[in-house]
C-alpha positions in Angstrom: -35.1 16.1 -34.3 -32.5 14.2 -36.0 -33.0 10.6 -37.0 -29.7 9.6 -35.6 -30.5 10.8 -32.1 -33.7 8.7 -31.9 -32.1 5.6 -33.2 -31.5 2.9 -30.5 -27.9 1.7 -29.8 -26.8 -1.4 -31.4 -25.8 -4.2 -29.1 -22.2 -4.2 -30.5 -21.8 -0.6 -29.3 -22.7 -1.5 -25.7 -20.5 -4.5 -25.8 -17.6 -2.4 -27.1 -18.1 0.2 -24.4 -18.1 -2.6 -21.7 -14.9 -4.0 -23.2 -13.3 -0.6 -23.1 -14.2 -0.2 -19.4 -12.8 -3.7 -18.6 -9.6 -2.9 -20.4 -9.2 0.5 -18.6 -9.8 -1.2 -15.3 -7.2 -3.9 -16.1 -4.6 -1.3 -17.1 -5.3 0.8 -14.0 -5.3 -2.0 -11.4 -2.7 -4.4 -12.9 0.4 -2.7 -11.4 -0.8 -2.7 -7.8 -2.2 -6.2 -8.0 1.0 -7.6 -9.5 3.0 -5.7 -6.8 0.9 -7.2 -4.0 1.0 -10.7 -5.5 4.7 -10.4 -6.1 5.3 -9.3 -2.5 3.4 -12.3 -1.2 5.3 -14.7 -3.5 8.7 -13.2 -2.5 7.8 -13.4 1.2 6.7 -17.0 0.8 10.0 -17.9 -1.0 12.1 -16.3 1.7 10.1 -18.1 4.3 10.6 -21.4 2.6 14.3 -20.9 2.2 14.9 -19.5 5.7 12.6 -21.7 7.7 15.4 -23.9 9.0 17.3 -20.8 10.1 14.2 -19.6 11.9 13.9 -23.0 13.7 17.5 -22.9 14.8 17.0 -19.3 16.1 13.9 -20.3 18.0 15.7 -23.3 19.6 18.6 -21.0 20.6 16.3 -18.4 22.1 14.5 -21.1 24.1 17.8 -22.5 25.3 19.0 -19.0 26.3 15.8 -18.3 28.3 16.1 -21.7 30.0 19.7 -21.0 31.1 18.9 -17.4 32.3 15.9 -18.7 34.4 18.0 -21.4 35.9 20.8 -19.0 36.8 18.4 -16.5 38.4 16.7 -19.2 40.4 20.0 -20.5 41.7 21.1 -16.9 42.6 17.8 -16.1 44.3 18.3 -18.8 46.9 21.7 -17.7 48.0 22.1 -15.2 50.9 25.2 -13.3 51.9 25.8 -12.3 55.5 25.5 -8.5 55.7 24.4 -5.9 58.2 20.8 -4.9 57.8 19.9 -1.3 58.4 16.4 -1.2 59.7 16.1 2.5 59.9 14.8 2.4 63.5 15.2 5.5 65.6 17.6 5.5 68.6 16.2 6.0 72.1 18.0 8.8 74.0 17.9 9.3 77.7 15.6 12.2 78.7 17.4 15.5 79.3 18.2 16.4 82.9 15.6 18.6 84.6 12.7 17.5 82.5 9.4 16.4 84.0 9.8 12.8 82.9 13.1 12.3 84.8 11.5 13.1 88.3 
């Protein structure tokens, strides 16, 4: 056996290995994390700038729905005179010489 293989690890070596793992994780995950946080920030900025436009759009949509419902309600109450086809069969007289005509 070698003397070097039975020698215990120094605390600095474990600390250095841990620091290397943390650095590798930071390098690996930094891009996606920054992308997600940047997307959230950009969306928040757009929302803050466009919130008045969204409010105007919501009011316009509500007004349009109100006008459409009012027109439909007014049109639903009107009737126009027209001939109604009920689809009823016509009654014909019995043919001559049948049993029911006697």
